[in-house]
N, C-alpha and C positions, 0 to 999 in steps of 0.2 A: 582858492582857498587849496591849497598843496596838499597832496595825498596823503602826507603825516597827519595834518591836521584832520582834513575826512577822518583818517580810519583812528585817530582818539577821540575824537567824537562819536562817532559810529559807535567805538568800544565801552563810552559809557552808555549810553542808551540801550547797550546788549547786557551790560551788569545792572541796569537798574532794575530792572523788572525781580530778579531773582532776590536782588537787596534788599529790596518792600517788601517783597513776599518772609523774609526771613527774622526782617525785623517786624512785620505786622504778626507775625505768629508768638516770636518773645514776648511783643507789646503786648498781647492778646493773657498772656503767661502771669507775664507781672501787673496786669491791670486785675488781675483774675485777682491773685496773692494781698493786693491792695486794699480788693473789694472785700475779702476773709479778714484782714487786720482790722479795717475798718468797724465793720459787723461786730467782730472783738470787744470792741472797744466800745461797745452800745451805741454806735451811730443808724436809725434808718437808714441812709444814704448806704453805707455796705450792700445790702440788698438789690441796690439799684448798679452800683460799682459791680458786681457780680454778675448780675443781667448785662450789663453794655460790657462786659469781658467775655460773655456769653458770644455777642452779639459780632465785636469785632473778629472772635475766633472763626464765625461761622462765614463769616466777611470776606477774609481772607484765605482759605483753605474752599473758595467757591471753585477755583479750576481745578482740585483733585475731583470736588464731588462730580463737577462736569465732567470730568475725564471717566466717571467710574458711571455714571448715570448714561453716558454714549455707548460704553460699552457692552452696560447690560442691558438699556433699550435699543433693541435693534428698528423696531417703526418709532419715526420720528413726530408721527402724529400722535402720539400719547399725550395721553391728559399731564402725566408726570411732569414731560418736558414740558410742554405748555404752562406745566405752574412754575417750573424752574427758568426760564425764561425771565419771567419777573425778578427773581433773587436776582437774576444775569444783568437788570437792566441799573441795577446800583452797582456803580464803576467808577474807576478813577475819579473826577471830580465831585460826583456825588457823593464818595466814600468819606474827600475830604470836609465836607460840609460836614457827616455825619460824627465825622472824628474828632473835629474843632468842635461840634455840640458837649461830647465825650469829657475835652478836655476842658470845655469854660468850666463845666459842675465838676470838677475836679477839683480845679482851682478855688473855684468859691467854695464848694463845704467838702469836707470836713477841714479846718484852716489851719489844725492843730497837729494836723499826723502831716509829718514831713513825705512818709512815701505814696503819699496821693499826689504832693506836687511832681515825684519824680513820674510816674502815670501820666500826669496831665501833661507833663514836657517830651514823652516818650510818642504820646497822642498825638501831640503838634508836628512833632515830627514826623511821623507816618503822613497826620496831614500833608504838610509840605512833599512828601515823597509821592504823594499821588498828583497834588495839582503838578511837581513839576513831569510827571508821567504822564500828564493828559494832553500836557505839549509839546509831547514827541516828535520829530519831524519825519516826516514817511522819506524816506530815501530811495531811492528810483535806478536802480542799476543801468550804469550811463550803454554798455553794452549789453545787445541783446542776446539772451539763455542761445536761441537757435539764428544762427549767423543767416543760412541756404536753407533757407523755410520756403516753400512755393506756396503759393496764395491758394493751391487747392485742398480742400479737405477730405480729399477719399487718399483711403490707405494705403490700397491697390491699384496696380494699375487696371485699366479696362481690359476685358478677355474678349478678344476676338467671337464672334458666333463662329457654328463650326457651320461649315460650305453643306449646304443644301438640305438645311431645317432651318425653314422660317414658320416660326408660329405665329396664330394672328392675335391680337387682342383679347378677342374671347375664348381662344381655348387656354390663355395664361387666367383669363379670372377665372374659369371653371377648374380653373385648377390651384385658385387660390381660394376657390371654397370649400375646397376638400378639406 
């Protein structure tokens, strides 16, 4: 594969995440509007479509909520963070299944309102974007980031002991107990 093709593919994968996020929020807003329109035409399905729009919106802004929670909660053992991990479990291909289910419901009922098919098509597109996103390849850098790195984990050189000062292990244990 030439370097140009590699860069082009990498560029596609780089812009897929922001495109999916923007399309997801836009889809949630349109689906909410469709839910209001369907409820306005006295269909019971309108309430369910509005609930689905809220679910889509929350699933699409999980990255922002996660960032906010991580900044506000410094404790990694917080029960709120443990509950939020359940929400984060629904990612990529799992969102594809949820969005496909919502779109099927919009395609089936109410069939006389054309906006419901628009929202359903947007949800199918969003589901497809997440399906493509779940097949994202992992690119590995061919060049090591740290070329001349020694195999040592020490940051500092060994310091020589001053001459004439020899401490025994027992004296060191006494110092550590203080």
